[in-house]
N, C-alpha and C positions, 0 to 999 in steps of 0.2 A: 334559496342555495345558486348563486351565480356559476356558469359555464366558462366563467374565468377564474374559478377557484385552483389555486392550488394546494401541491404537498408537499409543506416544506416543514417535509419531516429528513432526518438524518437516516435512512432507509437500511445501508450497515447494520449501524448499532441494535436499533430493535431488533432486527431479523437474529445476529451475533448472539445478543443478549437472550434472544427465547431461543436459539439451538444448545448453548453452552448450557441453557439452566435445563431442556427438555432431556436431550440424551443421554449426558454421564449416569444418572437419576433419576430417570421417568418415575422410578414404582414406590421413591419416598414425597413426592411434591405434594400428596393429597392430603399427607399426614404431618406435615411442619409448617406449621407458623408462620417463619421466616421463607418459608420458600413460597406458600401461598402469598403473603405478601407481595415479593419479587411478581410470581406470576400475574399478580392483581392490576400491579403497576405494568408491565408489557402488556398486557391486554386492553389496559384503559388507553393507552399511546394508540393500539391497532385501533382502538373504538373511533377516536378522534378523527383519523382520516376514511373511514368505510364512508360518512355520509357523500364525501369527493369520488372516490371510488364509484359508491352505486350511482350520481348524477352520470362522471363519464361513462360508466357503461350503457345506464337506459340511454345518453344521447345516441350510442353508438348502434343499442338495440332499434330504435326509432326509425335510424340509418340503414335499417333494415343487414346491421352486420351480425353476424352470430356472434353470443360471448358463449365458451363452450357451461353447460351446465345452468345457462340461466334463460329466461323467456317472458319477453314481455306481455304483459298482462294488460286489458283493458276493463273498466270494470264502472260503467254507467255510475253518474250521481245520484244519490237517493231522492226520490221527490220527497215534496216538503209542502204546508200550507203555513203564512206568514202568520204569525200571534194576533195580527188585527183581523183577522176573519173568525180567529176563535171569540174574540172578544164582543163581535158583531153575534155573532152566531150563541152567546150566553143575551146579550141584547133581546134580540129578538123570540128566544126559545118564550114557551109558552109555560108561567106560572105552573103548570099541571107537571109538567116534562122537567124541571129547572133542577127539582132533587136526582133524579136519577141520571140527569145530563151532569150535576157536579159527580156525581158519584164514579159514573164508567170515568169521567176526567182524572178522578183523584188517584184510581186504581190504575189507570192507564199513565199517570204520571209517578207514580211508585213513591218510594220513601224520597224526602227532602231533608236540606242542610237545616240545622235548627235556624238561621238565620232568617232564611225563606219562609220556614215557620212560620218564627214570630212579625216578618212581614205582613204575610196573609192574614196573622193574627191580627193587627195593626188596622187593616185595609177592611178588617170584617168588624172592628169595634170593640174588638174581645179577648180578654185576656187571654194567654197559652193556657194549655190545660194543664196543669202538674205534673199528671207523667206520659205527659206528647214525649219529649226528650229522651231520648235513648244513647248510649255511648255504645259507640261498635273497641272491635279490640285494637289495641296497637297496632303500630306498621315498625316493624323490626330488618333494617338494611345495614351495609356497610358503604361508608364515606371515609375516600382516603385522606389520611393527611397528608399535603404534602408539605415540605421544606419552602416554596415558597406563597405558603397560603393560600393555594389555588384550590379548590374542591373540586374531584372529578364526580 
């Protein structure tokens, strides 16, 4: 995101809608589907501007300006080993240690997608095992149906 990003938002409108929506009958918002839909729409509008606001606040925090209620956190990057070193490890591994090395790698790798499993089988010149591919549970979420065909 660029430091030149702007907040092209009509601030008074979403804030007025939020206040009008929350103040008079805040006790029934979570019970009525129509009110939940409108609240989701308002929240989505605020979510769209959050990255710009966060970037501006981060820039100020890096300039040693205080952002009340927030603090700048620095975390060093993770250390890693590039894939070609792993390939070299396999190529140089003694045959007596290869099974243990492959088992350790597979356990560290954990579950893989069906596509990756099939690629590994193809690389090994083997057919995928019939019982190898499992199916995870479905993901359920709300998607905004906007009037101008843009999804949020």
